[in-house]
N, C-alpha and C positions, 0 to 999 in steps of 0.2 A: 317838438325839440329836432332843431337841424341836425344831420347825421355828420359826420366825418370819420369814415372808415379808417380803419388800420393804425389807431393810437394807439401808443402803448400807456399805460397806468398811470407814470407820471405825466405826460402830456393832457391823459383824461382829468385827473386832480387838478391840475394849475389850470387849465381852461375853466373847469367847473368851480372852482375856488373864485377865480377872477371874474366868474360872468362874461368868458369871451368865447363862445361856443364857436362854432358848431363842436359837439362831440358825437363818438359813437355810441356811448351810454352816460348813465350817471355812476361815478364810482362808488365804492363801497368799502368796507370793513366791518368786522364787529368788536365792539369797542373794549377796550382796556385789557388787552390781553385774551379776548375771546370769552373764556371759560372760567368759571370758579372751578375749585379743584375736583370735585364729586363730579361735574360734568365733564372736566377732563378726562376723568376715567373713561366715561361711557366713549367720549372724543377717541380715544387710544383703542377700548374695546373695538368700536365699531368700524374703524378704519383701519388698525393695524398701523397707523400712521409712527413715525417717531421722528418726525418734525413738526416745528410749532406748526398753528393752526393758519396763522397769516400765509405761512408757505403751503401748509396742502391746499388750502382754499383760493389762494394766490389773490387776498387783498390788496386793493390797488395800492396800499401804504405799508411800509416799514417804518421802524424808529429805533430813536438812539437814545441811551441814556448814560449818565457818567455813571463811572468805576465806583467800586466798595471804597469804603474809607480805608486808609490804613492806621487810623488813629485809634488807641485805645483809652477811651476817657470815663474814668470813676464818677457818675453821675450823683451817687449816693453823698456827696459832699453837700448837694442843693436840696436834700429833705432831710427836714427836721426830725424823722423818725426814719430808719433804714428800711426800706422797702423787702418785702419778705423775700424766700426764694422763688423764684421763678416765674419771674417779672422779667420780661425781656426790652431791653430798652433800645432805641435805636439811636444813631449819632445824633439826634437833637435832643438827647436825654427823654423821650418822652417813653413811659413805661406802660408796658400792655399787657395783660393776660389773656388768656383763650377763653374763650367764651361760650356761650351754652348751645349753640345752633351754628352747625358746618364750620364753615371757614371762619367764622365773625372772631372779632377782639374785642377787648372792652380797653380803652384808654385810661387808667387810673390813676397816673402819675405823671404830673409835671412839672418840669423841672423851674420854671419861672411862677410856680403858685404863690413863692412865699417872698417874691421880690417885693422889697417897700419903697424902693426910689428907684428915678431911671440910671443912675450908679450902679444898682444891683444888676440891671440888664444887661449893661455893658461889661460887667464885671465876668459874665456868664461864659464858658470856654464854648464859643459858638463853631459848628463845621466847618472843615475847610471844603465846602463845597465849590470854591471858586477853584481849588489847589490845579496846578496846569496837569498833576500825574493823572487826575480822574478824567482828563479829556484825553488823554492820549490813545493814538490810532482810531481817533472816532471818525477825524477828516477822512481816513482811508474808508470807514465802512460804510461813511456816507456815501462818498465815491461810487463804491462797490454795489450798492444799493440801487442808485441813480443809474449807473452805467447797465445795471439790468432792468432799468424800463420801471422803476419803483418809486412815487413821492417821500420823499424822508419825513419824519415827525421828529423834533426834541422835545423833550418832555421836561414840562417846569411847571406841574401841577402844583396844587396846596402854595399857592404864589406867595401871598400876605395872610390873606385872611385867615383862613383854615391853619395853616402854621402857626400864627400867633395865638389861636385859640387852644392848640393842641399844647403848646406850649405853658400857656397859662393857665387854661382852664376856661371853657366857654363861660360861666356865670362871671368869674372873675374879668374875664375882658370885656364883657358886657357891660359891668358895674363901672369897669376903669375908663370907658367910653365916657361915660357921664360924670365921675367921682375923682377919677386918677388919672386925668387924660396925660399929664406928662409920662406916665408908664407904658400905657394905650401907644402913643406916640414914638417912645424908645422903643419897643418892640417891633411896632411897625416900620418902621425906617430904619432899625439895624436889617431886616429882612428885606426891605426894600434895597438897599444897597448892595446886598447880598445878590439877589436875582438882577439888578443889573447887570452886574459883573457876570453871570451865568449867560443872561440874555445876549450878550458881546461873545460872549465864547460858542455860542450854539449858531448863530450868525456866522460868526468864523469860520464854523465847522461845513458852512453852507447848505444848511436844513434849508428846507421847503417850508413847512411851516412850525413855527414855534408855538408849542400848546401851554397854554396858561389855563388855571383853573382854581376859582375859589366859589365857593357855594354861598352865596348870599341871599338867597333866596328859600324859601319853604314852597311846598305845594300851595298853599294859598295867599302867597304874595311876600314881601321883603321880609327877611328875618332881621336886619336893622334897617334903620330908615335911610332916607334917600341924603338928609344933613349928614347923618354919620357916615355914611358911606362916605361923600365927598370929603368931609372934614381928615378922616384916617387912611381910606384906601385909594380914593379914586387918582387923585394926583402922585401916587406913589406907582400906583400902576400902569399908567400913563407915562411916567418914566422909564418903566421896564421896556415898554412898546418902543418907545422912542430909541432906546440903547440898541434893539434888538434891529430896528429901522435905520439906524446911522450907519451899522457896520453892513448889512446888505437892503439896501432900499427895496426890494420887491418878495423879501420873506413875508409870507401870510402869517398873520396873527391869529389865533383860535384861541377864543375862550370857553371854559366850561365853566356851567353853572347850573345845578338842577334846580327844578322848581318853576315857578310861575314867575314868566321873565317881562313881564309887560312893561313893568318899572323899570326896567334894568335896558331896554335894547339901547335906547337912546343913548344911554352913560358910553356902553362900550362902542357906539359909532363914533361918538366925539371923541374917546381916548385913540382911538386907529384900529381898534379890532376889526378883523376882516372877516370873521368866521364865529359863528353862533352854535353853540352844541351843550346839551345835548337835543333839546327842543322837545319837551317829554309831552307828548299826546294827551298825557291824563289830568293836565291842568293847566295846557296853551291851548288857544283855539290857531292851529296851524294855517289855515285859510287864513284869517284875520292877520297871523304874524308876516304871512306871505306878500298882502296884499300891502301892509303896512310898511315892510321894513326889506322886501325880496329884491328890493332895485339898489341896496346901499351896504347889504352885507348877505354872506352866505350861509347856509345851516349845512349841520353836520348832525345827522342822526332823523329821528323823527319815527321811529319805530319803536312801541312801546315794553319795555321790558315788566311792568306790572300789569298788562294786559295783553297783547297780541301774542308776544312771543312766548309766554306759560300757558294761556289759556284757549287759545284760538286753534281751529283746525288748522292743516297744512293749507287747504285751500282758502280757507281766509288769511293765512300768512301772505300767502301770494297774491290776494285782493288786497290787501293792505298795503303790501310794498308795492304796488302799483298805484294806488290812491295817493299816499305820500309823495311819489315821484311826480304825480301831475298837480298836486298842492304846492309842496314846497318848492318843487322843481321848477316852476313858471317861468321864472326867469333865468332858468339856467344853473345856478346855484347851488347845488344838492351833491352832497357824499352822504349817500344813504347807509343808514347804519342801526342797530339797536342802541337806544338811549343810555345803556350801562352794559357791564357785565353779564355774561347770561349762566342765571344760576339753576341748582339743580332741577328744577319742578320742571325748564323747558323740555319739552319730549324732542329727541333727537331728529325726529322728521321734520318738526318745527324749525329747526337750525339746517338740515336741507332744503326744505322749502324756500326761507329766507336767502340763503346764496344764490340757488337757480334762478330765483326770479329776480333777485338785485343784479344779475349778472344780464338778464334779458335788456335790448335796447327800449 
């Protein structure tokens, strides 16, 4: 890696993700807000910090997200039987209950589960995620982070597929793809049109990176076939990417997809994705990924949260960070990060080892 001393975080992220070095070191972050609640308690106890982890550890990135909705929608209208007390509904009408382990929840109530036609989908009271008030003040916030030297990401996860199955139910949506395609198309199209407007808004805020995400893979391969992906999701996702780049041509498009990605990377490159996340080492050959795709797409992640972070010794965490830098960063396009949020079983010493080693050149 060629060295360019004196870079700030934003310069470092943009140069690395565009593979336009030299850079002083690879940028880093800890993904998804860094810590689950139990580990966040450890963070506060061990550091005494009252500021978020991204500020305390000085990640190279900062993020912005739209403000909460002001709507109060009665989603019970969409269920044949009234959901029990204690169900928490989000603005999409998705009902969840507390799970039996740590911070996890179970998504048990899907507001489009009983939709029988495309018209039923259209009649649903969709959230106001494109309303102007939900983006008020964010442009100034983006500018403030950038003037402070940090790259800014706009959050647009659960872009189409994940939100579709959360609203319809996984089994129903997978069946719809094959036996009720008009319903699947109606749900995916409505989501795509909303995401296109959101992408334009985020690009208009001047974010550096737009983070999309849809888990269409499992750890053994595709969750749904390529033919199905291309029929229902690919062109709609391309339209979201295109919308952002029409407003801000140099915006970087980040795609999150857990699992084994070997059959998806070409699809993502084709629709204009610039950055691949999280590149799980447990189910992807990192060397092969770098060799085949490293000159055409950049990588964001690479450190295992099912392996290295919870189970390795601190010295091994440090060694793995250097190994991933050498492998995934051979073309310069790497932001090193754990592949997901860190769970309670991750030793605090491993967190420190990751951060300290990530900051080395």
